[in-house]
C-alpha positions as CSV (number, residue, x, y, z in Angstrom):
1,M,76.5,36.6,-107.7
2,I,73.8,36.1,-110.3
3,K,71.2,35.5,-107.6
4,L,72.2,38.8,-105.9
5,L,72.6,41.0,-108.9
6,A,70.8,39.5,-111.9
7,R,67.3,40.8,-111.1
8,I,68.6,44.3,-110.6
9,Y,70.6,43.9,-113.9
10,L,67.5,42.8,-115.7
11,F,65.5,45.8,-114.6
12,I,68.2,48.5,-115.0
13,F,69.8,47.4,-118.3
14,L,66.9,45.5,-120.0
15,G,63.9,47.3,-118.4
16,I,62.3,44.0,-117.4
17,A,59.7,44.6,-114.6
18,R,57.6,41.4,-114.9
19,I,58.1,37.9,-116.4
20,V,55.1,35.7,-117.5
21,L,55.5,32.1,-118.6
22,R,52.9,30.7,-121.1
23,G,52.8,27.2,-122.5
24,D,54.1,26.4,-119.1
25,T,53.2,22.7,-119.1
26,H,55.5,22.2,-122.2
27,F,58.3,24.0,-120.3
28,F,57.8,22.1,-117.0
29,R,57.5,18.6,-118.5
30,A,60.5,19.1,-120.8
31,F,62.7,20.2,-117.9
32,Q,61.3,17.5,-115.6
33,R,62.1,14.7,-118.0
34,A,65.6,16.1,-118.7
35,L,66.5,16.7,-115.0
36,R,65.3,13.2,-114.1
37,G,67.6,11.7,-116.8
38,D,64.7,10.5,-118.9
39,S,65.5,12.6,-121.9
40,R,68.0,15.1,-123.4
41,C,66.7,18.6,-124.1
42,I,67.7,21.5,-126.4
43,L,66.1,24.8,-125.4
44,A,65.7,26.5,-128.8
45,F,65.0,30.1,-128.0
46,R,64.3,33.0,-130.3
47,H,66.8,35.9,-130.1
48,P,65.2,39.1,-131.4
49,N,66.3,41.5,-128.7
50,G,69.7,40.5,-127.3
51,G,68.9,40.0,-123.6
52,E,67.2,36.6,-124.0
53,P,70.1,34.5,-122.6
54,Q,70.4,36.7,-119.5
55,L,66.7,36.6,-119.0
56,L,66.3,32.9,-119.4
57,T,69.4,32.2,-117.2
58,W,67.9,34.1,-114.3
59,F,64.4,32.6,-114.9
60,I,65.6,29.0,-115.1
61,L,67.9,29.3,-112.1
62,F,65.7,31.2,-109.7
63,R,62.0,31.0,-110.8
64,L,61.4,27.9,-112.8
65,R,61.6,25.3,-110.0
66,G,59.1,27.1,-107.7
67,L,56.6,27.6,-110.5
68,A,56.9,24.0,-111.6
69,K,56.4,22.6,-108.1
70,K,53.4,24.8,-107.6
71,A,51.9,23.4,-110.8
72,G,52.5,19.8,-109.8
73,F,55.8,19.2,-111.7
74,P,58.5,18.6,-109.0
75,F,62.1,18.5,-110.4
76,A,64.7,15.9,-109.4
77,R,67.3,18.6,-109.1
78,S,67.7,22.4,-109.4
79,P,67.2,23.4,-113.0
80,H,70.0,24.9,-115.1
81,A,70.7,25.3,-118.9
82,L,74.0,25.4,-120.7
83,F,74.0,28.3,-123.2
84,I,75.9,28.1,-126.5
85,Y,77.2,31.5,-127.7
86,G,79.6,32.8,-130.3
87,Y,83.2,33.4,-129.5
88,D,82.9,37.0,-130.5
89,V,80.5,37.7,-127.6
90,L,83.3,37.5,-125.1
91,R,85.2,40.1,-127.2
92,W,82.6,42.8,-127.5
93,G,80.8,41.8,-124.2
94,G,83.7,43.0,-122.0
95,W,85.1,41.7,-118.8
96,V,81.6,40.9,-117.2
97,A,80.9,38.5,-120.1
98,R,84.3,36.9,-119.8
99,L,83.9,36.5,-116.0
100,V,80.3,35.1,-116.0
101,M,79.6,33.1,-119.1
102,P,82.2,30.3,-118.7
103,R,81.4,30.0,-115.0
104,V,77.7,29.4,-115.6
105,G,78.4,26.6,-118.1
106,G,78.2,28.6,-121.3
107,M,79.9,26.9,-124.3
108,P,81.5,29.1,-127.0
109,I,81.4,28.1,-130.7
110,H,82.7,29.7,-133.9
111,H,80.3,30.7,-136.7
112,T,82.8,30.5,-139.5
113,K,85.5,28.2,-138.4
114,L,85.6,24.4,-138.1
115,D,85.4,24.2,-134.3
116,S,86.0,20.6,-133.3
117,Q,86.8,21.5,-129.7
118,G,83.5,23.5,-129.4
119,M,81.4,20.8,-131.0
120,T,83.0,18.0,-128.8
121,R,82.1,20.1,-125.7
122,I,78.5,20.4,-126.9
123,F,78.1,16.7,-127.8
124,K,79.6,15.7,-124.4
125,A,77.0,17.9,-122.6
126,M,74.2,16.4,-124.6
127,K,75.4,12.8,-124.0
128,E,76.0,13.2,-120.3
129,G,73.1,15.5,-119.4
130,P,71.1,16.1,-117.4
131,Y,70.9,19.9,-118.1
132,P,69.4,21.2,-121.3
133,I,71.6,23.1,-123.7
134,A,70.2,26.4,-124.9
135,I,70.7,27.5,-128.5
136,A,69.3,30.4,-130.6
137,P,68.5,28.8,-134.0
138,E,68.4,32.2,-135.6
139,G,72.1,32.3,-135.1
140,Q,72.3,35.8,-133.6
141,V,70.2,38.8,-132.6
142,T,67.5,39.4,-135.3
143,Y,65.9,42.7,-134.1
144,N,62.3,41.5,-135.0
145,T,59.9,39.6,-132.7
146,E,57.2,38.9,-135.2
147,Q,59.1,38.0,-138.3
148,I,61.5,35.0,-138.7
149,L,63.8,35.6,-141.6
150,N,66.5,33.0,-140.9
151,L,66.8,29.7,-139.0
152,E,70.2,28.0,-139.1
153,Q,70.3,24.2,-139.2
154,G,72.9,23.8,-136.4
155,T,70.3,23.2,-133.7
156,M,68.8,20.2,-135.6
157,R,72.2,18.9,-136.6
158,I,73.3,18.8,-133.0
159,G,70.1,17.2,-131.9
160,F,70.0,14.5,-134.6
161,H,73.7,13.6,-134.1
162,S,73.2,13.3,-130.4
163,A,70.1,11.2,-130.8
164,D,71.9,8.9,-133.2
165,Q,74.9,8.5,-131.0
166,L,72.7,7.8,-127.9
167,R,70.8,5.2,-129.9
168,K,74.0,3.5,-131.0
169,E,75.0,3.3,-127.3
170,G,71.8,1.6,-126.5
171,K,70.3,4.6,-124.6
172,S,66.6,4.8,-125.5
173,Y,65.6,8.2,-124.1
174,P,64.5,10.9,-126.5
175,V,66.3,14.0,-127.6
176,E,63.8,16.9,-127.6
177,I,63.8,20.4,-129.0
178,L,61.8,22.8,-126.8
179,P,60.8,25.9,-128.9
180,I,60.7,29.1,-126.9
181,S,59.6,32.5,-128.1
182,I,60.1,35.7,-126.1
183,H,58.0,38.9,-126.4
184,F,57.8,42.3,-124.8
185,R,54.8,44.4,-123.9
186,Y,54.5,47.9,-122.6
187,G,52.2,50.2,-120.6
188,A,51.7,53.9,-120.2
189,W,55.4,54.5,-119.4
190,G,56.2,52.8,-122.7
191,K,54.2,55.4,-124.6
192,M,56.0,58.2,-122.8
193,C,59.4,56.7,-123.6
194,L,58.4,56.2,-127.2
195,S,57.5,59.9,-127.5
196,W,60.9,60.8,-126.1
197,L,62.7,58.4,-128.5
198,M,60.9,59.9,-131.5
199,K,61.9,63.4,-130.5
200,R,65.5,62.2,-130.3
201,L,65.3,60.6,-133.7
202,D,63.8,63.8,-135.2
203,R,66.7,65.7,-133.7
204,F,69.4,63.3,-135.0
205,T,68.0,63.3,-138.5
206,G,67.5,67.0,-138.7
207,Y,63.7,66.9,-138.9
208,R,63.0,68.6,-135.6
209,D,63.5,72.2,-136.9
210,R,61.4,71.4,-140.0
211,Y,58.6,70.0,-137.8
212,K,58.7,73.2,-135.7
213,K,58.1,75.2,-138.8
214,D,55.6,72.9,-140.7
215,G,53.9,71.1,-137.8
216,L,54.3,67.6,-136.5
217,P,53.1,64.9,-138.9
218,D,51.5,61.7,-137.9
219,F,53.5,58.9,-136.3
220,T,53.8,56.7,-139.5
221,L,55.1,59.6,-141.6
222,R,57.7,60.5,-138.9
223,L,59.0,57.0,-139.0
224,R,59.1,57.0,-142.8
225,N,60.9,60.3,-143.0
226,C,63.5,59.0,-140.5
227,R,64.0,55.7,-142.4
228,D,64.3,57.3,-145.8
229,Y,66.7,59.9,-144.5
230,L,69.0,57.2,-143.1
231,I,68.8,55.1,-146.2
232,T,69.7,58.2,-148.3
233,Q,72.7,59.0,-146.1
234,N,74.0,55.5,-146.5
235,E,73.6,55.7,-150.3
236,I,75.6,58.9,-150.2
237,R,78.2,57.3,-148.0
238,Y,78.8,54.5,-150.5
239,G,78.5,56.6,-153.6
240,L,75.3,55.0,-154.8
241,P,72.8,56.7,-157.2
242,L,70.0,58.4,-155.4
243,D,66.5,57.4,-156.5
244,E,63.8,57.7,-153.9
245,K,61.3,56.1,-156.3
246,R,63.0,52.8,-156.1
247,D,61.7,50.1,-153.8
248,I,63.2,50.5,-150.3
249,S,64.3,46.8,-150.2
250,E,66.2,47.2,-153.4
251,R,67.9,50.3,-152.1
252,M,68.9,48.5,-148.9
253,N,70.2,45.5,-150.9
254,C,72.5,47.9,-152.9
255,I,73.8,49.4,-149.6
256,M,74.5,46.0,-148.2
257,E,76.4,44.9,-151.2
258,A,78.5,48.1,-151.3
259,A,79.2,47.9,-147.5
260,L,80.3,44.2,-147.8
261,D,82.5,45.0,-150.8
262,K,84.1,47.9,-148.9
263,A,84.8,45.8,-145.8
264,E,86.2,42.9,-147.8
265,K,88.5,45.2,-149.7
266,I,89.8,46.7,-146.4
267,L,90.6,43.3,-145.1
268,G,91.9,42.0,-148.4
269,I,89.7,39.0,-148.6
270,S,87.4,37.4,-151.2
271,P,83.7,37.2,-150.5
272,A,82.6,34.2,-148.6
273,A,80.2,31.8,-150.3
274,D,76.6,31.1,-149.4
275,G,75.0,34.5,-149.0
276,I,75.1,37.9,-147.3
277,M,75.1,36.7,-143.6
278,N,78.0,34.3,-144.1
279,R,79.9,37.2,-145.6
280,V,79.0,39.2,-142.5
281,Y,80.2,36.4,-140.2
282,N,83.4,36.1,-142.1
283,I,84.2,39.8,-141.9
284,R,83.3,39.8,-138.2
285,Q,85.6,36.8,-137.4
286,I,88.6,38.1,-139.4
287,S,88.2,41.6,-137.9
288,W,88.1,40.3,-134.3
289,D,91.1,38.0,-135.0
290,R,93.2,40.9,-136.2
291,I,92.3,43.0,-133.2
292,Y,92.7,40.3,-130.5
293,L,95.4,38.1,-132.2
294,P,94.2,34.7,-130.9
295,G,97.0,32.3,-130.1
296,Q,99.5,35.2,-129.5
297,E,100.0,35.5,-125.8
298,S,102.4,38.4,-125.8
299,L,103.7,41.2,-127.9
300,D,107.1,41.1,-126.3
301,G,110.0,40.7,-128.7
302,L,108.3,42.7,-131.5
303,S,110.0,45.7,-132.8
304,Q,108.3,49.1,-132.6
305,V,107.7,48.9,-136.4
306,E,106.1,45.5,-136.1
307,R,103.9,46.5,-133.2
308,S,102.8,49.7,-135.0
309,L,101.9,47.7,-138.1
310,L,99.8,45.3,-136.1
311,D,98.1,48.4,-134.6
312,L,97.3,49.7,-138.1
313,R,96.1,46.3,-139.1
314,A,93.8,46.2,-136.1
315,G,92.5,49.7,-136.9
316,E,91.7,48.8,-140.4
317,A,89.9,45.7,-139.1
318,W,87.8,47.9,-136.8
319,Y,86.7,50.1,-139.7
320,A,85.9,47.0,-141.8
321,G,83.8,45.8,-138.9
322,R,81.7,49.0,-138.9
323,H,80.6,48.3,-142.5
324,G,79.8,44.7,-141.5
325,E,77.8,45.8,-138.6
326,L,75.6,48.0,-140.9
327,V,74.9,45.0,-143.1
328,D,74.2,42.8,-140.0
329,F,71.4,45.1,-139.1
330,L,70.0,46.0,-142.5
331,W,69.6,42.3,-143.5
332,Y,66.9,42.0,-140.8
333,F,65.4,45.4,-141.1
334,R,62.5,44.4,-143.3
335,S,59.4,44.8,-141.2
336,P,56.7,47.2,-142.5
337,I,56.4,50.7,-140.9
338,P,53.7,50.5,-138.2
339,E,50.5,52.4,-138.8
340,E,48.9,54.7,-136.2
341,E,46.6,51.9,-135.0
342,S,49.4,49.3,-134.7
343,P,50.1,47.7,-131.3
344,L,52.4,49.7,-129.1
345,H,55.1,47.0,-129.0
346,L,55.4,47.1,-132.8
347,K,55.8,50.8,-132.8
348,I,58.4,50.7,-130.1
349,E,60.3,47.9,-131.8
350,Y,60.4,49.8,-135.1
351,A,61.5,53.1,-133.4
352,Q,64.2,51.3,-131.5
353,N,65.4,49.7,-134.8
354,L,65.4,53.1,-136.5
355,W,67.6,54.3,-133.6
356,D,69.9,51.4,-134.2
357,L,70.0,52.2,-138.0
358,A,71.2,55.7,-137.0
359,N,73.7,54.1,-134.6
360,R,75.2,51.8,-137.3
361,T,75.2,54.7,-139.9
362,M,77.3,56.7,-137.4
363,G,79.8,53.8,-136.9
364,G,78.1,52.0,-134.0
365,S,77.6,48.3,-133.4
366,Y,75.3,45.9,-131.6
367,A,77.0,46.8,-128.3
368,T,75.9,50.5,-128.7
369,R,72.4,49.9,-130.2
370,N,70.0,49.9,-127.4
371,I,67.8,52.6,-126.0
372,N,65.6,50.6,-123.8
373,I,61.9,51.4,-123.2
374,Y,61.1,51.0,-119.5
375,P,59.4,49.2,-118.0
376,R,58.4,46.1,-120.0
377,R,56.6,42.9,-119.3
378,V,58.2,39.8,-120.7
379,I,56.2,36.9,-122.1
380,I,58.0,33.6,-122.4
381,Q,55.9,31.4,-124.7
382,A,56.8,27.7,-124.9
383,A,55.6,25.3,-127.6
384,E,55.3,21.5,-127.7
385,P,58.7,19.8,-127.9
386,I,59.9,18.3,-131.2
387,N,61.1,14.7,-130.6
388,L,64.1,14.0,-132.8
389,T,64.7,10.5,-131.7
390,D,61.3,9.5,-133.2
391,R,62.6,10.9,-136.5
392,L,65.8,8.9,-136.6
393,P,64.5,6.4,-139.2
394,E,63.9,9.3,-141.6
395,Y,67.2,10.9,-140.6
396,N,69.1,7.7,-141.4
397,R,67.4,7.4,-144.8
398,D,67.8,11.0,-145.9
399,R,69.6,13.4,-143.5
400,K,69.0,16.5,-145.5
401,S,65.2,15.9,-145.7
402,A,64.9,15.0,-142.0
403,I,66.7,18.1,-140.9
404,Q,64.6,20.3,-143.2
405,S,61.4,18.7,-142.0
406,A,62.4,19.4,-138.4
407,M,63.3,23.0,-139.3
408,D,59.9,23.5,-140.9
409,D,58.2,22.2,-137.7
410,L,60.3,24.5,-135.6
411,L,59.3,27.5,-137.7
412,K,55.7,26.5,-137.4
413,A,56.1,26.3,-133.6
414,Y,57.6,29.8,-133.5
415,M,54.8,31.2,-135.6
416,G,52.3,29.5,-133.4
417,C,53.9,31.1,-130.4
418,I,53.7,34.5,-132.0
419,E,50.0,33.9,-132.8
420,E,49.3,32.7,-129.2
421,V,50.9,35.7,-127.6
422,N,49.1,38.2,-129.9
423,K,45.8,36.4,-129.3
424,A,46.1,36.4,-125.6
425,D,46.8,40.2,-125.6
């Protein structure tokens, strides 16, 4: 089904017209070693847009082997990767996600719960091979291709634990992390779509009539007007003092704190420890659990009053989730406003993110965020793999230090990918 439909899906829903692989030798060799059984591989991909798993699944299944063979890297078997995803994806992703993802080897995991079953499944796949597992170290969609604001340690913890267990079993092959960064580029149609999107943003924020009267300002000012308007509307929404002279980051921090407090009060929970995003994950998990009632197979036997109370509880959880979704976006919305001479892809990304801010302000979520700019060229940039097995002596001396060192190298690899892509363009 994927072979028949995925390429059409990638174009219609993600706007992908062409895919280019760079750093291809790193990609080919890592897969060649893994598929031959000479290593275990974790595909650590960046996740700024949302469509990266679908894109990589199609590319690995139907393009990678032919490209590798042409370059002189024949594979021992057909390539595949087992993607790790959050349990909530199957909830907001709909029936298509629930049909496809488990059947292509995807492995669900909880962000906020101790998930021994999920981790056992992942470690089993790492131990047995030969297919790489694919993880987004950023933890979720980050909305920004050229800034990396957060890398979670789960990827390295899985990799080091797997390497340590394989060594104890007398298996000497390495566990490798293959960094992958994904970027979008646009042509003349992208400029036209950006113009259309800006007109829509002007209309949604009420600036269209003002511009008709006073004249259309430059692109940067239009973006700033839209951003400031949406920030002000959220300050009004949460009863915060209005002071446009304050730094925009400070204003967004106040909005995030107010939204989290609102959501937690609706759910009747205390703030989770360890920062803003863990609070977002906690709100998301509890909200979905109150809507989907995991472990409860049937509502038969409930009285009408009990059923109605559960419906009310689910409705409250849905509204709590809207506040959480706003924070989820704002936490990553820190890139500077593009200037008139900025590259087209940065202008498009910022305008799309402004649209998403409007979407979240109006009660939307990630599932309703996208207005795709068509068509776009995708660049998959691979970096040199990070060998965790070679670092086991350091890991056994000081796990925290070894994990942080590997995380630092992963961040450097991603920044190098960003630099390589921009240099090539």
